[in-house]
Structures are given as C-alpha cells and as structure tokens.
C-alpha positions, 0 to 999 in steps of 0.5 A: 676201363673205369668211367667216372661221371660227375653227379652234380648237385645231389644225384641228378641235376637240379630242376631249378637249374634245368628250368633256367636252361629252358627259359627263352633267350631272345636274340635280335637280328642285326645286319651282317658283319664283314667276314673275319676270315676267308677260307678256301677249299675244294669241297665244303661239307656242311654237317659233321654227322656220319654222312659228312664224316664219310664225305670228308674221309673219301675226299681226303683220301682223294687228296682234296682240300676239305672244309667241314662244318658242324653246329656242335663240337663233335663229329659223328652225328647219330653216334656222337652228338645225337647220342644214338651210339647203337649201330642199326644193322641188318643181320645178313649184311652184318654177317657178311661185313658188306659195308663201305670201307670207312664204315668197316674201319669205324667198326674195327676201331670201336672194337680195338678201343674196347677190346670188343665191339659191344662194350655195352652188352646191349641187345638192340645191336651188335655194337653199343658204345659211348658217344664221346669215344665215337667222336674221338675215333672219327677225329682220328680217322679223318687225321689218318685219311688226311695223311694217307691221301695227302689231302687237307682238312679244315675242321670248323666245329660250332659253326653254321652256314648263314648265307649263300651267294649264288650266281646270277644264273642260279646254277653255282654257289659262289661262296658261303658265309658261316658263323662260328661261335665260342663262349663270351668272356665270363659266360658259361662253357659251351654245352652248358645250355641245351640247343634251344637256348643257343640256336638262335644266338648261333645263327646271329651275326652279332656277339652276345652276352653268351657267344662271341662270333667269328664270321667266315667266308668260304670260297672255292680254292684256285687250282693250278690252272688258275680256275676256281671250282668247288663242290658244296655237300649238304650232309646236315640233319635237316637239309639246311642247305637245300632249304637255304639254296631254295632248290625243290624238295619234299617234307613229310608225307607224300600223297598216296600214289602207285609209287607210294601206295601205303601213304597215310594221306591222299595229299601231301602233308609237310608237317608230319615228319618222323619224331625226333629225340633228345637222348640221355644216359643214365647209370644203374646204382647200388643204392636208391637215388633221390630225385626231384620231379621236374616242374613241367613233368605233369605236362608230359607224363600222360604220354609215357609208356612201355608201349607193348606188353612184351616190352613192359620190363624196366631191365629190358628197356635199360639194357636195350641200348646199354652203352657201357657195362663194366661187369656182366650181369646174370643172364635173364629172359623176358617174353623171349628176349634174352639179355644180361641183367643191369649191374651197378655202373652200367650206363643206358642210353634212352631213345624210346618211341613212347618216351623221349621221342617228340612227335609234333605233326601239325602246322602249329608245332612242326619242327622243320619249317616248310618252304612256305613257313620259311618264306613267311618268316623271312628266313629265305631273304639274304642274311635272315637264315636262322636254321629253319627249325622251330625253337619252341619244339626243340625246347619242349622236346628237351623238357620231355626228355627230362620228364621221361627220365623222371617217369622211368625213376618214379612214374606209375602210369602207362598211357598205352598199357594202363594201370599196374604196369609201370613201377618206380625204379629208384636205383638209377641216376641221370648223368650230367657234366662235360665228362658225361657220356653226352658231354653236356652239363645238362645231360641231354644230347648236344643235338636231337637224333633226327630221323627225317629232314627235307628231301630233295626232288631230283632232276627230271629223269627217264621214267620220272619226268617230274623229278627223280626219287626213290619210292616205297615200291622200290624197296618194300617186301610188301605183298601189294596183292593183299586186301587193303590195296585192292579195296582202298586204292582207286582202280586206276592207281591199283592197276598202275601199281601192279604194272610197276611191279610187273616189270616187262609185263607192264604194258599188258597190265596197263592194257588189260591183257593181264589181270593185276591179280596175276602179277607176282609181288616184287622179289628185289629192290629196284636196280639203278644204273647209276648206283653209287652206294648201298643200304639195308634196313627195315622201313621203320616208323616213329610217326607224328601225333595227330593233335597239337600239342604232341604230348596232349593226353589221349593223343594218338599216332597219325592214323595209317602212318605205320602201314608202310612199315615192314621189311625192305630188300637190300637197296641202292643209292642212285646218284640221281637221288643226290643231285638237286635241281637248279644248282650244279655244284651242290650235292646231297648226302645223308637223309636229304637225298631224293627219297619218299617219306616211306622210303626215307624210313629205311634210308636213314640209319648208320651204314646208309649214311656212311655209304651216301657220304662216301659216294658224295666225297668220291663223286665230288673229287671225281668231278673236280678231276674230270672237270665235269658236273655230277649231273653230266654223269647221268643226264643221258640215262638210260643210254650208256654213260662212259664216265659214270662207268669209270666212277663206279669202277673207282668206287668198287676199287676203293672198297665202296660197294654200289650193289649187293652180291649177285645183284642183277635182273636175273636174281629174283631171290633175296629171301636170305637177306634179312 
C-alpha cells in the first residue's frame, strides 16, 4: 500500500502561515437563533470518540435511533481525530483477547485493512496505524451495526452542544440545542486552522466570515405508545455535558485520604489535570530537509527532553509510535529495547511527555475550566456555553507541538539530560495537508489527546454516602505497608487505609484488635455487584507542571504527582460510576465516569473507553425497553437487584464482559495478569 502526502511549500509548512493560523480570532456572542432543524432520537450521544462510537454501536445493534455529535469530522477520538493511533493494551488481556465485542471487531478490521495488526511496526503497542483509516473503519462499523440491528444512525460531525433545556424539577434533559458548522463561502476548508482558531466561533450562534451555522434542536423520539423518552450520553473528552448540566463533578487532584493515599495534595486542586497533547506525524526521508525555526520556538525549547537516558536515541523515539512502515528496517537495540530502524517513507506519530505534552497546572493557565471559573465567566448561563476550555492554552499547546518537531529536527539542548545528548536529525519532514495522516492543513491533530476531564460524583451509595466513586485503593497493586505511608499519613488515616484493605477484618483493625502492620496488601481490585464493563492498564501519569507558564525554563512536574503511578489489577466499571447526581436521563461514558484523579490515570485508555461506551449504549437501550431509569437498577444495593441481573446477563450474552475470568471474592491471586 503506497501513501503519498503533500509536502506543501518547501518540505514543511511555512511558519509565517503557522503564525497566521495561531493569530487570535475574535467572535462576539449573540442571542440564539431559531433552530434551523429539529431532530428526534431515542439516544443522543455527545462526543464521537471511542466511547461515543461504542455507545452508538451497541445502541444501533439494539435497534435504537441514535444521534451522534462530534466537534471534529472524524469518529474515534484517541485513535483518529486526536492522532494517538497506537492501542494501549496490557499483555495478558491482549493475549487472551478478553475485550468487548466491538473492540475486538475494531482490532480485526484494522488487521484486515493492512494485512497485519501493526502496519507501523511500532514497539509501544501491538497495533500502530494511520488515524484516517481508524475513522473510516469505525464509520463502516456503525453502518454495519445499523443494518444488522435495524437501528437508525444520525451522524452530526462538526457539531457542538450549546444549550440544554432541563425540566423544572431538574431531573430530565428535555432537549438540547446544537450548532453544526461548515465553511462560509470563500473561506478556507475545515481543518485548515488549528482548533484554537475555530473553537470560539464553533460555539457561537451567529454566522461568521469563516463558518456558517446550522442550529439543531434535538428532541426525544415519540414511541409507539405516544410517550417521549430518551437518554443523553456524555462521551465528550472533557465532560462538557456534565458541566453544562451542572451536575456535581470533580476536576484535577483529589485531597489525600484513606481512599486516595498517594495524592500529591492534602486539599483538592482542580487546576492540576494530566497534560494534553497535540499529536503530529513526521516522515523519515532519504535526503536532509530544509526547515525554518518557528518564531515562537525559543519560548518552548527550554522544556524539551528525551526524558531518560535509556530513551535518549532518536531512532528509538521515532519508532516508538511509528504508524506506517512500508519496508522493514534493520533490527537494532538500544539499552535493551529492540526495534527495527527507520527507513525512508516511515511515518511516526509523536506523543511525548517532555515533547508535545502541554501540562498547565495553575488557575492562570488550566485548560479545563472549573465550575467556579465557568460561573465567573458566565458560561453556565443559558446560551453562553463556549465549550468550557481556555482557548489560550489550546493555542500555546499548538505552538509547543510545532516547536517540538523543530527540536527533533534541529535542537541540541535537553532540559532533563543536559548538553551533548540531543543531536540534530535533519532527515525528517512534518506532514501536512488534508490527505496527511492527521487530515489537517496545519499538520496537527484535529483535537488534542485528552488524558483527563471532569469526573462525575456518583449518587450516594452504600459505603459512600457523599457520592459513589472509584478510588486509588480500588485498583492499585501498591503495597501500602511501605515506609512512606507509615510516616506521612496521619495515624487515623493510615488505620482507615489498612482497614479498607483488610476486608472482613476491618472492624478489628479500626478497634485496634489487629495492628495495621498485620494487614496484607490487596491482591485484587474491588469487585462491584453492578459491574457493566472492564478495563486494565497501569496507573500512568503525565503530571501538570508546578509554575505558570508550563514551558517556563527550569519548571518542574508537580511534586508527588507520580507517587500514585504503578501497576493496577484488572478492574471493573461500576454502573454507579456512570450515573450522575440530579439528572435521571443522563449517563456518562469514557473519561468522565466517577473515578478519582489517580484511578482516572488507568481508566482512560482505548479498550476501557470502548467498554464504558458499550455499557452506556446497552444500559440506555435496556432502560428504554424496560421503562426504568438507570439509577433504579442500583438504588437498592447491596440488596439484590433483579433487573440489574438481567442487564448483566444481556451484556454477557452480547459479548461485553463485566468481569475478568475467575473474578470472585475467593480468587486472591492476580499475579499472572500483567
């Protein structure tokens, strides 16, 4: 298979053009227009990432009418519009192929497309591929599901939700107003400008010199019994709908507690979320290329690094997430890592912590606005929603990504490893154009890869009266008997921690009959009676930076943020983690389910996103059929919930596992699951 990509002017897009891309563009808010279109559906899925696609997939197979909106024009989120087309998987789960049916189908279609699962011959994953192909594969998957299940899909690309009408009692979303955009006459095609240049315009009702708007009102579809009922599923990357609906949620660091003992802060810090990344693709060339230093490069260059000596090799970094390799290079090894050397025509996708990650962590530069910031800016007032993101941080992240490419090309500094480590690498070119891997004229991903968003607080539940959540100690393999926890946690907190780990012996620990020293470390994750999906990944951090701006020379990662990182047991997705407070017809999938900051670092990768979406679609379709609200499936726990049992059997019958093999209170040995 031969791939060609436009070289543009010279071998890299002109930096004068990049500067024009990143020039601020002002949009003035105006009152809403009368909707141009009314659309009815049974399930409104907001966000076309992996979780959103999985939600639509299962809903269509269940024969439902589905509306699916997405801010970009590609389906797939992480593996398409965000450019991270390298599947994050754990070895045992991958070896056993223990995934949701839709995720298995996705992997199979990738393999059929290329004749192999790993056309990029990358070494970070068993599957690295081109983002555009991921979008095309998932588009066909939804068409096939629509046909097989006799459902109906209404797909709305380039569309954002602007407003919600919520019932007077605050329990039901009655309708949603959306804005779909397309290029204005004579203006550049979509995906010409980076996200920072169009996002404010995309959320404005008015037409502009760049974009024409189609205003859509989404309404519940009337059933055969003349009743109108629907479910709205938030599968956005940052938790937009939960912010717009103003349901309780967390953002950033949770305060240290016996549930989150490795937290880096004794108080909540909503400004420190994981870093986000504009990915890009670059091609290995036979001849040296000519590149021009971006005008903003020196602002960001003090940040860049190979990070660790064992990674300080350009070929290793290039092949780490190589997404296309037309011919196999020579086998090589660097510090014990085996890979094949790059050859001309190879394409690498870059997603590097000390490279194009942008990691703001203060109230001056945080990307995802807190509730307090949203209220202060007026975005929570009807018709004022602008997406809840700081446009300036998007713009700076874009500049940083362009600058990181130039550092790879011509940089000779390294912020973490010092002088003499980084050497110029001139046989590479930055890929741009609508036919390039990222599908953009500027060459960056259409949307940044988001590792963390707003996370709902579930409804009060048995054992968690302040709201259900999944916490660090529910999944971590960490031994909490080590010296740090003994010395640094308050005595009462440490005793509660050990009691939580002790299971049936907890009362004896709390009463002092058993010393905390006698408690064994946890040997499996928490088992949930309302589990509706699964996931397995390490607790993996890309921490925020200490000072603002994030790229400041000498800046450091927030102290203690990596303490919670490490291996996790195979874990479950509890239905209670997907049901927000207050609103009864809203469900949450993807990264915005009720997890803590540390747990979220594992609950964010590809197969988890799919499993949570498969659960959301199945739950919504089941709730419509049974005429029951999702919260009613779990409101009597820990007592038996017969309808929940029916739902779980349905998930299992459909090939969507809710537990890993041999999961039970009697199986305490998970050492083989890596």
